C-alpha beads as a LAMMPS data file, in Angstrom:
LAMMPS data file: protein, C-alpha beads

217 atoms
216 bonds

1 atom types
1 bond types

-500.0 500.0 xlo xhi
-500.0 500.0 ylo yhi
-500.0 500.0 zlo zhi

Masses

1 110.0

Atoms # bond

1 1 1 215.077 139.276 -161.986
2 1 1 214.335 137.137 -165.017
3 1 1 216.165 137.652 -168.282
4 1 1 214.485 138.195 -171.628
5 1 1 215.652 138.040 -175.196
6 1 1 214.395 140.433 -177.800
7 1 1 213.689 139.352 -181.346
8 1 1 212.386 141.087 -184.408
9 1 1 208.753 140.450 -183.478
10 1 1 208.773 140.942 -179.721
11 1 1 210.149 139.882 -176.370
12 1 1 210.545 136.273 -175.370
13 1 1 210.622 135.236 -171.730
14 1 1 212.513 132.187 -170.429
15 1 1 209.445 129.996 -171.057
16 1 1 209.564 130.790 -174.751
17 1 1 206.413 132.874 -174.874
18 1 1 206.511 135.825 -177.213
19 1 1 204.750 138.979 -176.075
20 1 1 204.361 142.517 -177.303
21 1 1 207.372 144.310 -178.823
22 1 1 209.616 145.829 -176.224
23 1 1 209.673 149.396 -177.562
24 1 1 207.078 151.679 -176.019
25 1 1 206.202 153.402 -179.303
26 1 1 205.438 150.132 -181.077
27 1 1 203.574 148.669 -178.135
28 1 1 201.227 151.639 -177.848
29 1 1 200.744 152.504 -181.510
30 1 1 199.879 149.245 -183.264
31 1 1 196.535 147.632 -182.489
32 1 1 196.318 143.853 -182.732
33 1 1 193.179 141.805 -183.296
34 1 1 193.065 140.871 -179.626
35 1 1 193.204 144.568 -178.694
36 1 1 190.165 145.384 -180.836
37 1 1 188.235 142.376 -179.545
38 1 1 188.902 143.066 -175.874
39 1 1 188.330 146.822 -176.213
40 1 1 185.025 146.169 -177.957
41 1 1 183.966 143.628 -175.332
42 1 1 184.711 146.106 -172.543
43 1 1 182.778 148.814 -174.367
44 1 1 179.704 146.646 -174.916
45 1 1 179.695 145.524 -171.288
46 1 1 179.950 149.099 -170.047
47 1 1 177.328 150.216 -172.559
48 1 1 174.868 147.966 -170.741
49 1 1 176.118 149.315 -167.412
50 1 1 175.620 152.882 -168.699
51 1 1 172.034 152.098 -169.637
52 1 1 171.276 150.594 -166.222
53 1 1 173.110 153.385 -164.386
54 1 1 171.159 155.995 -166.302
55 1 1 167.905 154.426 -165.142
56 1 1 169.161 154.448 -161.559
57 1 1 170.310 158.065 -161.884
58 1 1 166.833 159.161 -162.972
59 1 1 165.115 157.052 -160.323
60 1 1 167.022 158.578 -157.384
61 1 1 167.128 162.131 -158.739
62 1 1 164.218 163.313 -156.542
63 1 1 166.329 162.526 -153.466
64 1 1 168.668 165.382 -154.439
65 1 1 165.992 168.053 -154.875
66 1 1 167.360 170.118 -151.986
67 1 1 170.905 170.059 -153.370
68 1 1 171.021 168.792 -156.980
69 1 1 174.834 169.036 -157.310
70 1 1 175.112 166.301 -154.682
71 1 1 174.142 163.691 -157.223
72 1 1 177.506 164.249 -158.867
73 1 1 179.032 161.650 -156.552
74 1 1 177.313 158.973 -158.663
75 1 1 178.909 160.084 -161.930
76 1 1 182.198 158.182 -161.837
77 1 1 180.755 154.984 -163.307
78 1 1 180.262 156.745 -166.646
79 1 1 183.968 157.604 -166.838
80 1 1 185.318 154.153 -166.046
81 1 1 185.562 152.495 -169.493
82 1 1 187.923 155.117 -170.912
83 1 1 190.422 154.842 -168.073
84 1 1 190.082 151.059 -167.821
85 1 1 190.508 150.590 -171.561
86 1 1 193.703 152.630 -171.556
87 1 1 195.143 150.784 -168.547
88 1 1 194.383 147.361 -170.000
89 1 1 195.358 147.892 -173.635
90 1 1 198.069 150.560 -173.281
91 1 1 197.404 151.705 -176.824
92 1 1 197.004 155.170 -178.255
93 1 1 193.311 155.888 -178.687
94 1 1 192.137 153.154 -176.301
95 1 1 190.469 155.580 -173.887
96 1 1 188.529 157.294 -176.668
97 1 1 187.596 154.037 -178.394
98 1 1 186.221 152.232 -175.335
99 1 1 184.419 155.253 -173.861
100 1 1 182.895 156.282 -177.188
101 1 1 181.768 152.780 -178.158
102 1 1 180.236 152.258 -174.705
103 1 1 178.231 155.458 -175.130
104 1 1 177.045 154.340 -178.576
105 1 1 175.864 151.021 -177.137
106 1 1 173.988 152.792 -174.355
107 1 1 172.368 155.128 -176.902
108 1 1 171.221 152.143 -178.954
109 1 1 169.731 150.556 -175.837
110 1 1 167.851 153.786 -175.174
111 1 1 168.511 156.565 -172.692
112 1 1 166.584 159.625 -171.543
113 1 1 169.371 161.800 -172.993
114 1 1 169.110 160.414 -176.505
115 1 1 172.043 160.598 -178.897
116 1 1 173.729 163.324 -176.837
117 1 1 175.398 160.571 -174.795
118 1 1 177.579 159.819 -177.824
119 1 1 179.007 163.343 -177.729
120 1 1 179.607 162.870 -174.011
121 1 1 181.438 159.621 -174.674
122 1 1 183.713 161.286 -177.196
123 1 1 184.572 164.211 -174.911
124 1 1 185.024 162.083 -171.796
125 1 1 187.192 159.563 -173.615
126 1 1 189.279 162.325 -175.164
127 1 1 189.778 163.976 -171.772
128 1 1 191.162 160.763 -170.277
129 1 1 193.219 160.135 -173.427
130 1 1 194.883 163.542 -173.127
131 1 1 196.250 162.649 -169.680
132 1 1 197.845 159.433 -170.921
133 1 1 199.164 161.309 -173.955
134 1 1 200.797 163.924 -171.726
135 1 1 202.442 161.009 -169.921
136 1 1 203.710 159.927 -173.369
137 1 1 201.838 156.645 -172.935
138 1 1 204.562 155.477 -170.572
139 1 1 202.903 155.890 -167.165
140 1 1 200.160 153.471 -166.146
141 1 1 200.482 154.015 -162.419
142 1 1 197.774 154.852 -159.930
143 1 1 198.550 158.576 -159.974
144 1 1 198.077 158.784 -163.736
145 1 1 194.822 156.823 -163.528
146 1 1 193.507 159.145 -160.801
147 1 1 194.322 162.236 -162.853
148 1 1 192.781 160.741 -165.995
149 1 1 189.581 159.987 -164.115
150 1 1 189.437 163.441 -162.535
151 1 1 190.060 165.256 -165.826
152 1 1 187.396 163.191 -167.583
153 1 1 184.989 163.997 -164.762
154 1 1 185.717 167.710 -165.004
155 1 1 185.088 167.579 -168.763
156 1 1 181.748 165.862 -168.181
157 1 1 180.817 168.497 -165.596
158 1 1 181.525 171.296 -168.058
159 1 1 179.236 169.671 -170.627
160 1 1 176.476 169.229 -168.055
161 1 1 176.757 172.836 -166.923
162 1 1 176.729 174.057 -170.513
163 1 1 173.699 172.030 -171.593
164 1 1 171.674 171.508 -168.422
165 1 1 172.827 173.490 -165.406
166 1 1 173.672 176.946 -166.724
167 1 1 170.975 178.531 -164.475
168 1 1 172.672 177.190 -161.334
169 1 1 174.635 179.539 -159.121
170 1 1 178.402 179.611 -159.449
171 1 1 178.728 177.873 -156.074
172 1 1 176.525 174.990 -157.186
173 1 1 178.383 174.659 -160.476
174 1 1 181.711 174.574 -158.657
175 1 1 180.437 172.008 -156.155
176 1 1 179.110 169.830 -158.969
177 1 1 182.398 169.983 -160.855
178 1 1 184.362 169.094 -157.721
179 1 1 182.058 166.153 -156.925
180 1 1 182.286 164.819 -160.480
181 1 1 186.058 165.098 -160.537
182 1 1 186.346 163.374 -157.145
183 1 1 183.868 160.644 -158.054
184 1 1 185.611 159.990 -161.347
185 1 1 189.054 159.942 -159.739
186 1 1 187.910 157.330 -157.217
187 1 1 185.585 155.172 -159.331
188 1 1 187.146 155.516 -162.777
189 1 1 190.740 156.099 -161.663
190 1 1 191.270 153.993 -158.553
191 1 1 188.544 151.524 -159.499
192 1 1 190.039 150.823 -162.919
193 1 1 193.562 150.517 -161.519
194 1 1 192.403 147.996 -158.900
195 1 1 190.362 146.086 -161.472
196 1 1 193.372 145.716 -163.763
197 1 1 195.385 144.282 -160.872
198 1 1 192.577 141.865 -160.007
199 1 1 192.135 140.753 -163.616
200 1 1 195.875 140.277 -164.039
201 1 1 195.924 137.814 -161.146
202 1 1 193.387 135.634 -162.956
203 1 1 195.556 135.445 -166.066
204 1 1 192.961 136.933 -168.444
205 1 1 195.297 139.829 -169.227
206 1 1 198.143 137.532 -170.266
207 1 1 198.073 138.806 -173.893
208 1 1 198.704 142.354 -172.671
209 1 1 201.685 144.163 -171.226
210 1 1 199.429 145.294 -168.359
211 1 1 198.960 141.653 -167.342
212 1 1 202.673 140.903 -167.550
213 1 1 203.587 143.928 -165.447
214 1 1 201.080 143.059 -162.719
215 1 1 202.232 139.462 -162.690
216 1 1 205.709 140.641 -161.690
217 1 1 204.393 142.744 -158.761

Bonds

1 1 1 2
2 1 2 3
3 1 3 4
4 1 4 5
5 1 5 6
6 1 6 7
7 1 7 8
8 1 8 9
9 1 9 10
10 1 10 11
11 1 11 12
12 1 12 13
13 1 13 14
14 1 14 15
15 1 15 16
16 1 16 17
17 1 17 18
18 1 18 19
19 1 19 20
20 1 20 21
21 1 21 22
22 1 22 23
23 1 23 24
24 1 24 25
25 1 25 26
26 1 26 27
27 1 27 28
28 1 28 29
29 1 29 30
30 1 30 31
31 1 31 32
32 1 32 33
33 1 33 34
34 1 34 35
35 1 35 36
36 1 36 37
37 1 37 38
38 1 38 39
39 1 39 40
40 1 40 41
41 1 41 42
42 1 42 43
43 1 43 44
44 1 44 45
45 1 45 46
46 1 46 47
47 1 47 48
48 1 48 49
49 1 49 50
50 1 50 51
51 1 51 52
52 1 52 53
53 1 53 54
54 1 54 55
55 1 55 56
56 1 56 57
57 1 57 58
58 1 58 59
59 1 59 60
60 1 60 61
61 1 61 62
62 1 62 63
63 1 63 64
64 1 64 65
65 1 65 66
66 1 66 67
67 1 67 68
68 1 68 69
69 1 69 70
70 1 70 71
71 1 71 72
72 1 72 73
73 1 73 74
74 1 74 75
75 1 75 76
76 1 76 77
77 1 77 78
78 1 78 79
79 1 79 80
80 1 80 81
81 1 81 82
82 1 82 83
83 1 83 84
84 1 84 85
85 1 85 86
86 1 86 87
87 1 87 88
88 1 88 89
89 1 89 90
90 1 90 91
91 1 91 92
92 1 92 93
93 1 93 94
94 1 94 95
95 1 95 96
96 1 96 97
97 1 97 98
98 1 98 99
99 1 99 100
100 1 100 101
101 1 101 102
102 1 102 103
103 1 103 104
104 1 104 105
105 1 105 106
106 1 106 107
107 1 107 108
108 1 108 109
109 1 109 110
110 1 110 111
111 1 111 112
112 1 112 113
113 1 113 114
114 1 114 115
115 1 115 116
116 1 116 117
117 1 117 118
118 1 118 119
119 1 119 120
120 1 120 121
121 1 121 122
122 1 122 123
123 1 123 124
124 1 124 125
125 1 125 126
126 1 126 127
127 1 127 128
128 1 128 129
129 1 129 130
130 1 130 131
131 1 131 132
132 1 132 133
133 1 133 134
134 1 134 135
135 1 135 136
136 1 136 137
137 1 137 138
138 1 138 139
139 1 139 140
140 1 140 141
141 1 141 142
142 1 142 143
143 1 143 144
144 1 144 145
145 1 145 146
146 1 146 147
147 1 147 148
148 1 148 149
149 1 149 150
150 1 150 151
151 1 151 152
152 1 152 153
153 1 153 154
154 1 154 155
155 1 155 156
156 1 156 157
157 1 157 158
158 1 158 159
159 1 159 160
160 1 160 161
161 1 161 162
162 1 162 163
163 1 163 164
164 1 164 165
165 1 165 166
166 1 166 167
167 1 167 168
168 1 168 169
169 1 169 170
170 1 170 171
171 1 171 172
172 1 172 173
173 1 173 174
174 1 174 175
175 1 175 176
176 1 176 177
177 1 177 178
178 1 178 179
179 1 179 180
180 1 180 181
181 1 181 182
182 1 182 183
183 1 183 184
184 1 184 185
185 1 185 186
186 1 186 187
187 1 187 188
188 1 188 189
189 1 189 190
190 1 190 191
191 1 191 192
192 1 192 193
193 1 193 194
194 1 194 195
195 1 195 196
196 1 196 197
197 1 197 198
198 1 198 199
199 1 199 200
200 1 200 201
201 1 201 202
202 1 202 203
203 1 203 204
204 1 204 205
205 1 205 206
206 1 206 207
207 1 207 208
208 1 208 209
209 1 209 210
210 1 210 211
211 1 211 212
212 1 212 213
213 1 213 214
214 1 214 215
215 1 215 216
216 1 216 217
């Protein structure tokens, strides 16, 4: 186990590098310039992914005519930026910021759902944010990521049912909600957690506590 010294501005490892402040409250509350830049870059990248995924969603929709709720297994991609942003930045509001900005970018690029995707981004990001908030922004483990993804997926399902699928039977609505929650848990939850580990190994997350933690694993 390596020793660290704590100064007024942060923690210093034996190599002399100064990182984020050691207290959890400070580390999660104060956004730095690098946090805004990286969060925005993630959001823009996923905004493009959203746009492309929306086109794919519409293209394959006829394949699910017999059982429309089955398409819910594809939904998890739309929930990924919120969970990933929170896991990378470990800041309050990161899930909402990245998910919402990604939805705005996709709306600007043009989607068949128009500006409604922005409302979806806000709700989905807030749903994931609530999970990390309940964990007091101290748990960034796989279990928390899975729950955040599942809750965000369930929130998205409720919006879809409210605006688009109200005429469906209760069984179809339940199946759709379950598929969205499962898809989001796997793709947004597990996928984001694995991606953070992979990125940390490359060193690109060195400015973040998430990168430092993975480096010690």
